[in-house]
N, C-alpha and C positions, 0 to 999 in steps of 0.2 A: 690274129687271135680268134679262137673258136668262140661261138656264141655262149657255150656252157661255161667256159672259163671267165668270160666277161661278166656273166650273171653272178658267179661266185665272188668275184672281186667287188662288184657293186654291193652285194649283200653284206660283205665283210665291212665295207665302209659305213653302211647304214647302221649295222650293229655297234660298231665302234663309236659312231657319233651319238647314238642313243645312250650308250654307257657313259660317255663323257658328260652328256646333258644330265643324266641321272645323278652321277657323282657330283656334278656342279650344284645341283639342287640340294643334295644332302649336305654339302659344305655350307651352302647358304642358310639352310635351316638350322645348322649347328652353330652359326655365328650370331652375335647380337646385332640387332638393327638399331641404329641411332634413333633416339626418341622422336626426332623431327620427321623421320621417314617411316615410323611404325604404322602397320596396317591395322592393328588392334583387332585382329580376327584370327580364328583358327589356332594353330600352334605357332607361337612366336616368342623369341627371346629378345628383350628390349634393353638397350643400354640407356639408363636414366641418370639424372643428378643424384639419385638416391640408391644407386647400385643397379644390379641386373634384376629385371623383372621378367617373369615367365607367364605366358598364357598357354593353357592346354584346352583345346576345344572351346575357345573364347573365354574360359574362366581363369582368373588369377589363381596361381597355386597358393597353398596356405602360407608358405614362406614369403612369397611376394606380397600377400595381403598384409602380413605383419609389418613389412617394410613400408608399405603405403600408409598404414595407420600411424607409424612413427613419423613419416614425412608430413602427413596432414597435421598432426598435433604440433610438430616442430614449427611449421609455417604459422599456425594459429598463435602459438606462444610468442614468436618473434614479432608478429604484427600486433598482438595484444599489448606487448610492451610499448610499442609506438603509440597506440591509441590511449593507453592509460598513463603515460608519462606526466601529463599535467596534474592529475589528481594524486598520484602516488608521490610526486615531488612535493606537493603542498602538504600531504599527510605526513611525510617524513619531517618536514619543518615543524608541524604541530607536535609530533611525538618528541622530537629532540629539544625543541624550545621548552616544552613543559617539563621535561626531565632535567635539563641543565639550568633552567632559570626559574623553575618552580612557579609556573604561570597557569596551572591547570584549572583554577577557579575563576568564576565570573568576576570581572573587575580587576584582575591581576594582569598588568602590562609589563612586558620586558622593554627596557630602554637600552638600545644598542648604540654606543658611541665610540668605544675604543676599537683599535684594529683587531684585537683578539675577539671581541664580541661580534664584530661585523664579519670576520673571516669565516664564521660558520654559515653565512647566508650565501646562496648561489648568486653570483655576479652582483654582490651588494654595492651600493653607492657608498663611497667612503667619505663624502664631504659634508653630509648633514645627518643628524641623529634620526634613528628610527624608534617609534613607540608602537609596539605590536602586541596584539592579543588575538587568540583564536577562541571562538565561542561555538557552542552547539545549541541549536534551536529545537532539538527534538522534544525538550521538556517545556517549551514555551518561548514566545518571542521576548525580545529585550527592548527596553526603553532607555534612551540616552539623553541627558541634559547636556548639550554641547556648548562650551563657552564661546564668547565672541573673541576675535583676535585674528592676527595674521597667521592662519594655519591652513593646511590642506590635508584632508583625511578622506579615506575611502573604505567601502565594504567590498569584499570580493567573495564569490562562492568557491567551492572546492575545485571547480574547473578553472579557477583563476580568472573568471570573468567579472567585470565590474557590476555591482548591484546598485550602488549609489554613492554619493559623495557628501561630505560635510565641510564646512569652512568656506574658503574663498571660491572653491570650485563647486560647492553645493548650493542648495536653494537658499540657505541663510546668508550667502555672500559675505561671510566673515562677521556677521552680526550675532551669531549664535542662534540656537533653536533646539526644539525637541524632536527627536527621531525615534521611530519604532521600526524594528526589522523583525520579520516573521519568517517561519519556515515554509517549505513547499506544500505542506498539507493543510495550512491554515486558510481561512476565508478572509481575503483582503478587506472587504467592505466592513467587516466586524470591527476593524481598528481605525477606520477613517474618522477623523474629527478635525475641526478647525484649528489651525495653528500647529499641527503636527504633520511631519513628513513621514509617510509609511513606505517602507521598501519590503519587497518579498524576495527571498532567496530561493533558487532552484535546488539548493542542497541544505542539509541540516548544519553541516560544518561551515563556518564562515571566518573570514579574516577581517580584522579591523586594524588598519594601518594609519598612523598619525604622523604628521611632520609639522614642526613649528618653524616657520620661516624666520621669525624673530626669536632667537634662542638665548636672549639675555636672561640672566638668572631670575630677575624679578618677574619677567613675563612668563617664564617656565613655571615658576612656583604658583603664580596666579592661575594659570591654566590647570595645573594639577588639582588645586583645591576646589576649582569650580566644576570640574568634570564629574558627573554623577551617572550611574547606570544601575539597572536591575531588571528582573523579570517584569513583564507587563502586569500591572495590577498588584505588584508587591513593592515593599519598601526598597529604596535604592541601597546598594551595598557600598561598603567602604572601598574606594578606588585605591589600589596599591601599585606603585611603580618600582619594579625590581631593577635597580641600577647599580653601577660601580661594581659589577661582579667580575668583569675583565677575565672571562673564562673562555678557553678554546673549546670549540664544539663543531659539529658538522651536520648540515642539512642536505648534503648530497644523497640522492636516493641510493639505497643499498644495491649491491651486485650479488646478493645471495637469496635464499628462500624467503628472507624477510620482505623482499619486494612483493612477492605473491601473497604472503600473509597479510600485508597491508591492503593489497587490492581486494582480497577476500573480505577483509573487515569493512572496507569502504562499501562494497556491494551490499553488505548486510546491514549497514547503517543508513544508507541513502536510497531514495527512490530511484528507479531505473527510468531514464528518459527514453522517449520513443526512439530517438535516433541511435540509442545504444543497445537496443534489444538484440540486434544481430550479434553483438559481441558477447552477450550472455550465452547465446547458443554455442559460440566458438569456445568459450571457457569451460563449459560443462564437462567435456571429455577430459579436461585437465584437472578436474576436481575442485574447480572454483564455481560454487553455486550459491544462489540466494536461499537462505533457510537451511543450509546443510553445513556440517563441520568441514573444515579443510584438513584432510588427512591423506595427502598424496602418496601413491605407491612409489616403490623404488623406480619403476619405469617413468611415471609421471614426474617425479623429482628430477631425474636426469634430463628429460625433455624440457621441463620448465627452466632449468638452469641454462641449458644450451640455447633455448629460445630467448631468454633474457639477454644473454651476452651477444647473440646475433642481432637482436633488436637494438641494443645499444650501439653496436658497430654500425648498423644501418643508419641510425640517427646521427652518429658522429660523422658519418660520410655526408649525409644531407646537410649537416651543420657546416661542414667545411666546404662542400660543393653544392650550394642550394640551387638545384636545377629548376626550381620554380621562380627564381628571382634573377635580376640583373644587377650589376654593380651600379651604384648611384651616379658616379661620375664616369663618363666615357674614358676608357684608357687607364682607369685606376682600379685598385682591388678592394675598395671600400664598399660595404653594403649598408644600407639603412635598415635597421631592425624593424620588425613587424611587417609581415606579408599577409596578414589575415585581418578580418573585420573584428569589431568589438564582440559580437555574439559568437564568433568562431564558426558560423554557418551562414551560407547564402541561400538563395531561393532554389539552388540546384545541387549544392554539395556541402558536406562538412569539410572544413579546411584542415584536413587531417595532418598532412606533412608540415604545412606552414606553422600551425600552432604547436605541433610536437617539437619541431626544431627549436622554437623560441623557448618552450618550457623545459627542454633538455638543457639548454644553455643558460636560462635565466628564470626569474620568477616574477609574477604579478603582471597585470595589464590594466590600464585605465584608459578612458577616452583621451586624456591629454597625452598619454604615451603612444597610443595607436594612431591618433589623428591630431598631431600638434599643428598649430597654426602660427602665423607670424606674431611673435610677441607673447605667445602662450604655450604652455606645455614644455616637453623636453624631447630631445632627439637623441637616439642611441646609434652611433655609427660603429661598425665593427670591421675588423680586417684580420686575416690569418696568413697572408702572403706578402712577400716583399716586392720591391719594384721590378724584379725579374720574374715574378710569378712563383717563386719558391716558397714552400711552407716554412714558417718560423721555426727556428731551432733554439734550444737553450744554451748551446755552446758557441753562439756567435753574438756579436754586438751590432745593434741597428740604430739608425738615427731617423727621427721624424721631425721635419721642419714644419712648424705650424705658422702659417702666414699671420701677419699683424691684423689687427681689427677683426678678430673672430666675431661673427654676427650674433651676439647674445645680449640680452638685456640684463642678465644676472651674471653667470660665469660659465666657464668650460672646465672639463676635467678629463684627464687621461688615466684610466685605471687598468691595472695589469691582472689577468686571471690565468689560472692553471687550466689547460685543456683537459686534464685528467679529472679534476674535481669541479671545475667551472666556478670555484670560489676564489676570492681574492688570493693572490699568489703568496705562498709561504716561502720566503727567501731567508728566513731567520730574522728579519726586521721586526721591530716592536712598535714602530710608529707609522702613522698613515703615509707620510711621504716615501716610505720604502716601497709602497705598492700603488700609490696614486698621487699624481701631480695635478694641480689645478691653478687657475688664474688668480685665485685669492691668496696664494702662497707668496710671501715676501722674499723668500730665499732664492727664487728662480732667477736665472741669468738670461736676459734677453739680448738679441743681436741689435746692432745699431739701427737697422731699418724697422725695428719693432717686431720682427718675427722671433721665434724661439725654437731652438734645437733641443729636442727631448731624446734621451737615449735609453734603450732597453737592451740588456745582454749580460754576458758573463764578465765584462770588465769595463769599469767606468773610464771615460776619457779624462785625461789629466786636467784638473782645474774645473771640471764640470760635474763633480759628484752631486751637486745640488739638483741637477737636471737628469739624474740617472736612477733607473730601477733595475735591480739585479735579478738575473735568472740563474738557476742552479741545476746541476746534474743533467738529467734527460727530461726534465719537467717542461714539456712544450707549452706554449702560451699563446694567448690572444689578448686583445684590448677592446675596451669601449672608449670611444671619444664622445662624451656627453656634452650637449649644448643645452643650457637651461634658458628658457624663454628665447628660442632662436628667432632671428629677424629675417626679413625678406631676402637678403643676399644668399641665405642658405637655400631657400625654397626655389629661387630662380637660377640657382647653381652658379651665380657669379663668384661665390666663394667656394673653394675646393680645398680639401686636404690632400697633401702629397702622400705618396706611398713611402713606407719605411725603406731605407737603403742600408745595405750591409756596409759597416765601416771597419770591421776587423774580422779576419778569418782566423780560426784556431786550428 
């Protein structure tokens, strides 16, 4: 081969190779780069969770900028739902109780006893009556003359944190006393005086919950007539107890724009805590601001609704699969409720997920609920999977064998809740045993060894209808097993609950 021919062939190879490299670069520049591999420089098309994003000379195109604003606001809305769940859940209860039970004035208490009345409350206890009032301290503190007796009562702020107690768990130790509770902007020292217990709330809206351990008619009537309250420095008002209303209602937080309306209202009625100021910045682009009306645009409305529903899905996932917690008994699927401290904040973090999961699934927290001790307080055990690790279904029947000698000084109770509403399960029943079974019930059938088989599902085992709670349709469910005044075998784990077992496939 001549030298000239060799040079021509070599030159052709070089030109062809350069053309292939150039064409390859063009193809590379025309395809989207996965977000994880993005250079974020020059001209680049990036494949992201929120669609294709384009850079031109390092700048985002206008179309891509709009996509990112939507993504940013969607993220903030979904996370704001998680952060705000405790206060919006409580505010929902305030609005719905006042509307359905006419308890909006100071001194007006709702008494919840029947299944219908309690079925409105998220994961209500169905074994003892509730006496509930919500007050607002913006117009001044309140003073309460609290009667002596076997009672347990508590104040909570809007974040569902305990402010203080009355009765057996309070400073009066069941002997009765005078209590003053003031709002966040008051000066505590102004109200301090001998013989009076003064509490200060971090929020204007507060919860007053009362429970009469001795619920005999004469004791209840004596308590009602002796309880007095009013604004500090003013005459006590007539205390009114709204009872025997037996009305269906719902305190489950809304899944529409009413959720954000409530949050906007709360922000404008309450002081902003230091730890929450970053959330105020996140909410502003969504139209939720202190001192401004809430008039979201069409775009904001769409993002708020999508963020709300994604936030709830995220919380439902954490509720079912609490990655911050471990099961209480090794090899079982039961969790002990409350994975956060009473203040909901430690020296290094806000217990965001832990508290939000509880207040999505339930309401209220007190020292004796969060930190029960042997012989005092109450324990809430929950489970959402059967012995094989499968999530509960409404179209199957399950058996729970409760061992004999449950370690309680008072009683135990197994209560059925809807995963959709988190309220006591609505299976068409009208009496408490259709949704809750407890050790005080006389109709329950025990095994010869003292254990008891309890059934939940779509079909009652023959002859054991007294030990059965029915599920319906596709209304998935979960339970609380409550231990009132648990004793040491619970805490040292020598007592354990079994997992539910499937007894019938449909």
